[in-house]
N, C-alpha and C positions, 0 to 999 in steps of 0.2 A: 163392597161393603161401604155403608154410610155411617159415619160417627159424628154425632152432635154432642158437643161438650161445653156446658156452661153458657149456652147461647142466651143472649139478652138483646132485646130490641124494643124501642119505644119511639114515641114522637112528641113533639112539643105542640101544645094547643093553647088556646086562650086560657084554659084552666090550669096550665102548668104542664108537667110531664106526664104522659100517659104510657105506662109500660104495656107492651104486648106479650113479651116473654121475659122471664127473669130466671136465669140459671136453668134453662131447659137442656136436658141431657137424655139421649137414647141412642141406640144402634139399630141399624137395619141390615140384616145379613144378606149376602148374595142370593139372589132368586127369591127372597122373601117378598111377599105382597102385603102391603098395608093399606089402610084407608084413613084419610083425614076427615074427621067429622066434627062439626061444631057449628054454632049459630053464625049468622052473618056478622062480619066484623070481628070474629074471634081470633084471626090471625093465620088462617089456613093458607091464603095466598101469600102472605108475608113469609111464612115458613118456606114455601116453595121458592120464593124469590131469593131467600137467604141460602137455601140449599144449592141453587144454580149459580149463585154469585151475581144475580141481577141487582141485588141490594146487599149492603154490608151490615154486619151486626155491630151493636154498640160494645159488645163484649162476647167472649167465647169463640168457638171454632167450629167449622164444618169441614170434615174430611171425607173424601170419596176415593175409595181404593188407596188409602194412605196418602192422598194428596190434599194438602190444605188449600181449599178453594179460595179463601180470602188472602192467602199468601202469594197469590198470583196477581200480577199487574193487570189492568183492565184488558188490554189486547189478548193476554194469555187466557183470562177468564172467558172472553168471547170465544176464542178457539176451543177451549175446554167444553163450553156449553155446546158448541156446534158439533163436536165429535162425540160427546158422551151423554148428553142430556136431551130428553125430548118431553114435551108437554102436549097434552090435549087441552086446549083452553076452553073455557066456557064460551068465549067469543072467538070464533075460529081463526081470525087473522089471516084469512085468505086474501090474496090480491085479486080484486074483482076484474081487472083488465087482463089477467092471465088465465089461460085455460087450466083445467084441473091438472093435467099432466105437467104443465109448466109450473104450477104451484108446487108440485111434488118434486120436480127436478131442480128447482131453484137451490134448495139446501145442498143437494148433492153436487151441483155445479160449484158452489162455494167451497166444497171440499176437494175439488179437482177432478171429479168423475166426469167423463166426457164420452161423446160418440155412442157407439153401439152398446157399450157397458151401461151408460146412463139410461138409454132407452129400455134395455132389458130390465134394469132395476125398477124403473118406473112401471113398466108393464107388470112385473112380478108383484109389486106393492098394490097396484090397482086390483089385480086378480085376487090377492089375499084379502082385500077389503070388500070383495064382491062388487067392485066397480069397474070391471074389465072394459066395458064399452063406454066409459065416461071421460077418457083422456082429453077429447077435443071439446068437451062442453065447458061452459063457464060456471063458476061456483054458484051464481044466483039461480041456476037451473036445477041445482041439487036440493034435496030436503036437508033439514038441520042435521039429522043423524048422518046422512051421506057426507055433508061438509065436515062434520067432526071426524 
């Protein structure tokens, strides 16, 4: 479960302080699917960055499974993101010098997955995504949808 309580975030600009959110509160239940819709610059990416602990709020809290994301120090937030949060970015952030399978395995290697288990998980994920024969290709050879 995700709980947002009194979340506030803004930024300083030449015109002064520009709020993005002011006292935003909502909950997302386990297995619930939501969509973030809004105009460019309305704060969708900022909200995701706050949810994941990439950025810190000016006020309020973000809790995921009763864990205060911003109560964690930066190394703990990084590990929390690595273990519990995944994003599909608009820009894919694939490492162009690594093959598709290597891009997928990198995160798992950071979590300590190795050897046969690592290869099996990569193969399973590629198969589930309909990319079973693409492990040895480079990202530039995939379509935008395949990269995503």
